[in-house]
C-alpha positions as CSV (number, residue, x, y, z in Angstrom):
1,X,89.6,90.9,97.1
2,X,89.6,91.3,100.9
3,X,92.6,90.9,103.2
4,X,92.7,90.4,106.9
5,X,96.0,92.2,107.5
6,X,98.1,94.9,106.0
7,X,100.6,93.9,103.3
8,X,104.4,94.4,103.9
9,X,104.5,97.7,102.0
10,X,101.5,99.0,103.9
11,X,103.1,98.0,107.3
12,X,106.3,99.9,106.2
13,X,104.8,103.0,104.5
14,X,101.8,103.9,106.7
15,X,103.6,104.5,110.0
16,X,106.4,106.6,108.3
17,X,103.8,108.7,106.4
18,X,101.7,109.2,109.5
19,X,104.8,110.5,111.3
20,X,104.9,113.2,108.6
21,X,108.0,112.1,106.8
22,X,108.5,112.1,103.0
23,X,108.5,108.4,101.9
24,X,110.1,106.7,98.9
25,X,109.0,103.0,98.6
26,X,109.8,100.2,96.2
27,X,107.3,97.3,96.1
28,X,106.2,95.0,93.4
29,X,103.0,95.4,91.4
30,X,100.0,94.0,93.3
31,X,101.7,94.4,96.7
32,X,99.2,97.0,98.0
33,X,101.0,100.3,97.2
34,X,97.7,102.2,96.4
35,X,96.3,101.7,99.9
36,X,99.8,102.2,101.4
37,X,99.6,105.8,100.3
38,X,95.8,106.4,100.3
39,X,95.4,105.4,104.0
40,X,97.8,107.9,105.5
41,X,96.8,110.6,102.9
42,X,93.2,110.4,103.8
43,X,94.0,110.2,107.5
44,X,95.9,113.4,107.3
45,X,93.3,115.4,105.4
46,X,90.4,114.1,107.4
47,X,92.2,114.8,110.7
48,X,93.3,118.3,109.5
49,X,89.8,119.0,108.3
50,X,88.3,118.3,111.7
51,X,90.8,120.7,113.3
52,X,90.1,123.6,110.9
53,X,91.6,122.6,107.7
54,X,93.8,125.0,105.7
55,X,92.3,128.3,106.5
56,X,89.4,128.1,104.1
57,X,91.5,127.8,101.0
58,X,89.6,126.0,98.3
59,X,91.7,123.5,96.5
60,X,92.9,120.0,96.4
61,X,94.1,118.7,99.8
62,X,96.1,115.9,98.1
63,X,97.3,115.3,94.6
64,X,98.1,111.8,93.2
65,X,100.1,111.9,90.0
66,X,99.5,108.7,88.0
67,X,101.2,107.7,84.7
68,X,98.0,107.0,82.7
69,X,94.3,107.9,82.8
70,X,93.5,104.2,83.3
71,X,95.6,104.1,86.5
72,X,94.1,107.4,87.6
73,X,90.6,105.9,87.2
74,X,91.6,102.9,89.4
75,X,93.1,105.2,92.1
76,X,90.1,107.4,92.1
77,X,87.8,104.5,92.5
78,X,89.8,103.1,95.4
79,X,90.0,106.6,97.0
80,X,86.3,107.2,96.6
81,X,85.5,103.8,98.3
82,X,87.7,104.7,101.3
83,X,86.2,108.2,101.5
84,X,82.7,106.8,101.5
85,X,83.6,105.0,104.8
86,X,85.8,107.6,106.6
87,X,84.6,111.0,105.2
88,X,81.5,110.9,102.9
89,X,81.5,114.6,102.5
90,X,84.9,114.7,100.9
91,X,85.4,114.2,97.2
92,X,87.9,112.4,95.0
93,X,88.1,113.3,91.4
94,X,90.1,113.5,88.2
95,X,90.9,116.2,85.6
96,X,89.3,115.8,82.2
97,X,91.0,114.1,79.4
98,X,93.5,115.9,77.1
99,X,91.0,116.0,74.2
100,X,88.6,118.1,76.4
101,X,88.6,121.8,75.8
102,X,90.5,124.3,78.0
103,X,87.2,125.8,79.4
104,X,86.2,122.5,80.9
105,X,89.7,121.9,82.3
106,X,89.7,125.4,83.8
107,X,86.2,124.9,85.3
108,X,87.2,121.5,86.9
109,X,90.5,122.9,88.3
110,X,88.7,126.0,89.6
111,X,86.6,123.8,91.9
112,X,88.9,120.9,92.6
113,X,88.0,117.8,94.7
114,X,89.7,117.2,98.1
115,X,91.8,114.4,96.4
116,X,92.8,115.1,92.8
117,X,94.1,112.2,90.7
118,X,95.6,113.0,87.3
119,X,98.6,112.6,85.0
120,X,101.4,115.1,85.7
121,X,100.8,116.8,82.3
122,X,97.3,117.8,83.2
123,X,98.2,119.1,86.7
124,X,101.2,120.9,85.2
125,X,98.9,122.5,82.6
126,X,96.6,123.8,85.3
127,X,99.5,125.1,87.3
128,X,101.0,126.9,84.3
129,X,97.6,128.3,83.4
130,X,96.7,129.4,86.8
131,X,93.5,127.3,86.7
132,X,93.5,126.3,90.4
133,X,92.0,128.7,92.9
134,X,94.5,131.4,94.1
135,X,96.8,129.9,96.7
136,X,95.4,126.4,96.5
137,X,98.7,124.7,95.8
138,X,100.6,126.8,98.3
139,X,98.2,126.9,101.3
140,X,95.7,124.1,100.9
141,X,97.7,121.2,99.6
142,X,99.0,118.8,102.2
143,X,100.2,115.8,100.2
144,X,101.7,114.9,96.8
145,X,101.9,111.3,95.7
146,X,103.9,110.0,92.8
147,X,102.4,106.7,92.0
148,X,104.3,104.2,89.8
149,X,107.3,106.5,89.7
150,X,109.2,104.3,87.3
151,X,106.4,104.6,84.8
152,X,106.1,108.3,85.3
153,X,109.8,108.5,84.3
154,X,109.5,106.2,81.3
155,X,106.5,108.1,80.0
156,X,108.5,111.3,80.0
157,X,106.8,113.3,82.8
158,X,109.9,114.6,84.5
159,X,109.4,118.2,83.3
160,X,105.7,118.2,84.2
161,X,106.5,116.8,87.7
162,X,109.0,119.6,88.2
163,X,106.4,122.2,87.2
164,X,104.0,120.7,89.7
165,X,106.5,120.6,92.5
166,X,107.6,124.1,91.9
167,X,104.0,125.3,92.2
168,X,103.4,123.6,95.6
169,X,104.5,124.9,98.9
170,X,108.0,123.9,100.0
171,X,107.7,121.3,102.7
172,X,104.5,119.7,101.4
173,X,104.7,116.0,102.3
174,X,105.6,113.7,99.4
175,X,105.2,110.0,98.9
176,X,106.8,108.3,95.9
177,X,106.1,104.7,95.1
178,X,107.6,102.5,92.5
179,X,107.9,98.9,91.4
180,X,111.6,99.4,90.6
181,X,114.4,101.6,91.7
182,X,117.0,103.2,89.4
183,X,119.5,106.1,89.2
184,X,116.8,108.2,87.4
185,X,114.3,107.5,90.2
186,X,116.9,108.5,92.8
187,X,117.5,111.7,90.9
188,X,113.7,112.4,90.8
189,X,113.5,111.6,94.5
190,X,116.2,114.2,95.2
191,X,114.1,116.8,93.3
192,X,110.7,116.1,94.9
193,X,111.4,114.8,98.4
194,X,113.0,116.2,101.5
195,X,115.1,113.8,103.5
196,X,112.8,110.9,102.7
197,X,112.5,107.6,104.5
198,X,113.4,105.0,101.8
199,X,111.7,101.7,102.2
């Protein structure tokens, strides 16, 4: 499906994210939220990569937390399609499924892609186990996205999200997108985002 112009959520989110602000956005399913966060995320890491990157630290430049593996697959495919156009040398990937052994998870996390898409539980497991390269989540990471935040909450990922956010450097830019807003989402927003622009 092609579109000739950005959707409303893209028009609202992209400028705020490009300005470096944390963003919390509510928009209905099918409104274009995925590209609303992927476009500024990839812009940031591509621009930063051209100007020297993160001091040679190997690690994910951006992490997208998705509520299910199916959604993670969709986001990875969309991200890979954009990277093919704007930065073919950069990679987008996923962590292996929960039924895969620890050695495979450790190996994947030890050489992570530029954009990592996974459920919070898998990223939290890697953070707890020290599977990412040393300093990767402190020095190399530039963006954390919580996609479908309402589903992340309903699937019980709050503790895992807190583990991930504790592992990343304070001040890392955050985008949180959701189809609905609730008191619980506002509480999560207060944990993960710093003075966010709410759209």
